[in-house]
Residue, then its C-alpha position, 0 to 999 in steps of 0.5 A: m119274341t125273346f123271353v128272359f126265361a123259358p115260358p111255362a108249358i100250356a096246361s092241357v087235358e087229354v081228350l078221349g079218342g086222341g089229342r089234348f085240350p089246351v087250357r086257357r081259364i077254369f071258371c067254377i060255379g058254386r051253390n048249384y044244387a039245392e041240397h048242397v046249397k042247404e048243406m052249406g047254410g044258403d037258401p037255394k031259391a034266394d041266392p044267385p050264382v056265385f063264380f069263382s076261378k082257378p088257374a089253368d096250372a092247377i089242372v091234374g089229370t086221371g091217374s095223378v097222385i096229388p100231394y096233400p096241399q100245404a096251408t090246411s088241415n081240412l082238405h075236401y073233395e067236390g065232385e062235379l061235371v066240367v064243360a069244355l069250350k071250343a069257342g067264345g063269345r059275350d053277352l050270350q043271349t040264348r041257350e042255343a048260342a050257349g051250348a054251341l060253344i061246348f067242346g065236351h064234357a068230363a068228370g072233375c073234382d074241385l079241391t077245396r081248402r075248407d078251413l081257408q074258405a070259412l076264414a075267408k067267408k067270415a072275414g068276407g074276403p075272397w076264396d083265391a086261396a081256398k080254391g086257386f091252389d096248387n093241384s086243385a083241379a082234378i079232371g078226367l078225360i074230355a069226351r067230345s059232345e059229338d061222340f056223346p050226343p043228347p040226351l047225354f045226361d037224361g037220367a044220368r047221375l054224378s057220383l064221387s067215392v072215396n076208397g070205394a065208399v060212395k060220398q056223393d050221389a046226385a042227379l045231374s038233373a038237379m042242378i039248378w042252373t044248366a050248363p048253357e044257363i051257367i055259360i050265358a051268365l059267365s058270358r055277362l061277366y067275361e068274354l069266353k074263349a076256346g079253352d075255357l073250362i067250366f066246373t058246374g058245381t057240386p051236390e050234397g055230401v062234400g067232405p074230408l080227404h086224407p093222405g092215402d085216400r083214393v077217389e073216383v068221380t063219375a058222371g054219367p057215361l063219361p070216363a071216370l076221374e081217378f086220383s089219390i092223395e099222397e101219403q105224407 
């Protein structure tokens, strides 16, 4: 096969212990912690899962310096647990079948142009520009499931700090939909495949980032995600 120009590099994430995880798609779920649903003006008992996506090349790894994005004056952090898939499927029926697809987990941060998201919500438009921009999917090293076997997240917490000050802190058990339930729901909309990443939602406490800020996200015993926003 002859390409008319060199194809782009495959997006990938470093795996704890060696190797890299090739990224196919990035799926995200919104409104997956009750207090965050309330924070954003929703009803956690009434609202169904909200899914959106980011391009694979939005990935940035731990230790990165991220330029403050264009077209926004209100960049927000959203700390999240990320699930990485080693296999795929469609129309999955059981938690066991969904769980068998999981390669591992990582700490992540869904960066959001909140002002553009607010405009999209007001107009009833898509969230693409608010969520799927360059460098908007920060992720730490992926830990293989076999290296962190169940009960991996019993009593574990998701935490995000900015410049050393804790901004988000919640039990991972507070997720409305668990990782297997999210995988099942996604499989009814898409055929999932190896290389897919799923950002599983953020708890309450989202807020703005500014040039020079340093961010750390932890999810239970997983390797921490660290990045900073570039000084302008």
